[in-house]
N, C-alpha and C positions, 0 to 999 in steps of 0.2 A: 504494500500500500504506500503510495506516494503522498506525503503530507504537503498539500499544496498551499503554501503560505500566500501566494499571490491571490488565489481564489478566495481564501479566508479573509485576507486583508480587504479585498474589494467588498466583501459582504459586510465586514465590520465598519468600513468607512461609509458605506451607504446608510447603514443603520445610525451611525453617529451623526451624519448630516441631518437626518430626520429628527433626532433628539435635540440637536442644537436649534433647529428651526422652531420646534415646538416649545423650547424652553424660554424663548424671548431674550436669551442672554447673548452677549457678543464677546466670546473669548478672543484673546489676542496673544500670539506667541512672538517673542523677540528672540532672534538669534544673534550671537556674537561670533564673528569670523575674523581671525587674525591671520594676515598673510594671504598668499595666492596659491596655496596648494590645490592642484586641480581636483583631487579626490574630495577634499573638504568642500570646495566650491560646489561640486556636483551634489554632494549630500545635502548641503544647505538649500540648493535650488529645489531638490526633490521634496524637502520638508515644506518649503513655502508653497510649492505646487499642491501638496496634499492639504495644506491649510485652506487654500483657495477653493478646493473641491468640496470641503465639508462645511464651509462657512465660518472658518476661523480667520480673523484678521492677523496679519503678520507684518513685522518690520525687521529689517536687517541692519545690524550695526557692523560696519567693516573697518578694521584697523590695519595699518600697514605692517609688513613683516618685521619691522624694526621696533614695534611698540614695546613699551616696558610693562612690567607687572602692574605698576601704578596706573598706566593708561587703561589697561583692561579692567582693573578694579574700579576706576572712576566710571567706566561705561556700565559695569554691573550695578554699581550703587545708584546710578541714575535710573536704571530700569527697575531696581527694587523700589524706588521712591515714586515711580510712575503709576498712579492708580488705574490707568487704562491697560496696563500689561498684566495678563493672567499668569503667563509662564515664561521662563527664561531658559534658553539653551545655549551653552557655550560650546562651540564646535571643537572637539578634540581630534588629534593632538594639537597642543599649542606649541609655538616655537620654543626652542630650548632655553632662551633667556628668561622666559616667563615662569613664575612659580605657579604651577598648575594647581597644587593643593590650596594655595592661598585664594586663587580665583574661585575654585569650587566652593570653598568655605564661605566666600563672600556672598554667594547667591542666597537670597531669602529662601529658607526651607519651604515656605508656603508657595513659592513660585518655582521651585526646583523640579520641573517636570521631567528632567533626566534621571532624577532619583539618586544623585551621587553625593549630595551633601551628607556629612557625617550624621546629622540628626535623622535624616531619612533612612540611611543605611542602618543606623541603630534601631530605629523603629522596625525595620524589616527583620533584622536579626533577633529582635525581641518578640516577634510574632504578631506585631500590630502595625503593619506598614501603612504609610500614607501615600507616598509616591515611590514606586519600585523602578529600578532601571529598566528601560524600555525593551531591550533585547531579551533578557530573561523572562520578563513578564509576558512578552509576545510569545515566547516558547510555551509558557503555561496556557495561554489562550489557545494556541494551536493544538496542544495535546487535548484540551477540553473539547475543542471543535470535533475532533476525531474520536471522541469517547475513550481516550486513553487516560485512565485514572492512576496517578502515581502512588496512591495509598498502598502501603505494604510492600511495594516493589523494591527490589534491589537496584539501586540507581548509582551510576558512576558519572561524575563530572570530571573531565580531563581538562585542567586549566584552573588557575586560582587567582585570576586577575580580579581587582576590586570592581571593575566595570561589568564583568560577565560571570566568571567562574564562581566567585564567592556568593554574589547575590542569587545566582542560579541555584546553588546548593541550598541557600536559605529558603527560597521559594518552594523547592521540592520538599525540604524538611517540614515547612509549614503545611504542606499538602500530605503529610504523613508518609512520605517515602523514607526508605532506609538509604542514606546517602554516604557515598565515599568520594572524597575529593582527591584526585590524582594529579600529578604534575611532572615536571622534567626530572625531578630527583626521586620519583617513585621507583622502587626496585621491582623488577619483573612486572611491568605495567600490563602486559598482555594477559597475565594470569588473573588480574583484577577485572579488566574490561570484559573478558570472556564471560564472566558471571553476571554481567549487568543485564537486567531486563529492560532498563532504559539507559542508554549511553549518550552522553552529551559531550561533543567535541568542541573545545574552545581554546585551542593552543596556538592558532595563527601560523600553522605550518602546512603547506600544500600536501594533501592526500596522506597525512600522517597516520590516520587510522586505517589499517588494512583489514582485509577479510579475516585474517588469522586472529585479529584482536576482538572479533565480534562473535557473540553466541548466536546460535540459530534462533530465529524468531524475535530477536531483540528490536526495540524501537530505537532508532539512531537519529539523533538530532545534531545537525552540522551547523555550527555557528560561524565557522571560518569563512573569510573572504580573502582569497589569495590569488596570485598569478603564478602559474608554473613557468618552467624554463622556456616555454614557447610563447609566453605571454597570454595564455588562456586562463580565463577566470575559473577558479575551482575552490572547493572547500577544504576543510581539514580531513575529510573522509574520502577514501578512494571509492567514489560512488559506484562506478561500473562493477567493481568486484564485490563490494559490500552489499549492494542491492540484492544479490542472489541469495544472501543469508538472512537479511533483515526482514522482520515482519512488517515494519513501517520505517520510512526514511524520508528526510527532507532533502530536496535537491538544492544545488547552488549553481545558478541563481534561482530565485522563485520559491525559496523555502522560508528561512527565518528573516531574511532582509526586509521583505515587505511588511512583516508583522511588527518590526521595530518602529517603522514610521506610523503604522496604524495605532500602535500603542502610545506613541508620542502625542498623537492627536487626542486620544482618549484621556491621557493624563492632563493635557491642556484644558480640556472641557471640565474635567474634575477640579482643576485648580480654580477655574472661573466660578464654578458652583460653590466652592469653598469660600472664595473671596466675596461673592455676592450674597450667599444664602447661609453662611455659617458652617459649622462643623458637619462633615459628611457622616452619615449613619452607616 
């Protein structure tokens, strides 16, 4: 079974557009882009396009590649103070001279629709999330869409980044899965991944997960976005080989990626409801 993130995201965005129209609210997303990295520029354009589609207003703050940490902090503080802005997204990665942690911590947690602020991560890990990082939360939505319940399942997350791996593990734990986090220093990784009923690959290495690492019938979630030696877009999973063993698998492209953007839109609407209507139930 192919877990079609593109199809699911289209469904979620259409539903969200209806909800926003019915709400009478006008959510607005602000993006902060530093420099002219082509990939970052593309991602930001995609997010603004999604905003337009569902009825979310958007503005883009662009700073040159030589911007200082203070320059970015000043931009974030202005957006924090703007009552018309529902959510703020700082496009990562930032240039090396900028203190990324300081910038993330400067974002108002109530506008942190990316879910990276320590307050929001703390809420997630404590089991009472407000805003969760968009990619892991998108994975949970995709699993739900296809009726894959993590509860009680032996689940392995390969990758421990604070943006994906760790929050992914937290969301799965909150959903009652039995979770193992594996990474580059894990000894005999294949022996661990082979036992996974749900295997999440988030290591950022092209086709790192091979068929030998996957158990028969496992659900395989590929969060990777890489380019191989021939310049072809691929994930962290060797899709062609693993597909024959997996019970369900996400493709790259068309799997987790579209779910990330759909979730960002949902988080932005949630932030506007929180701003306008008080605490979410």
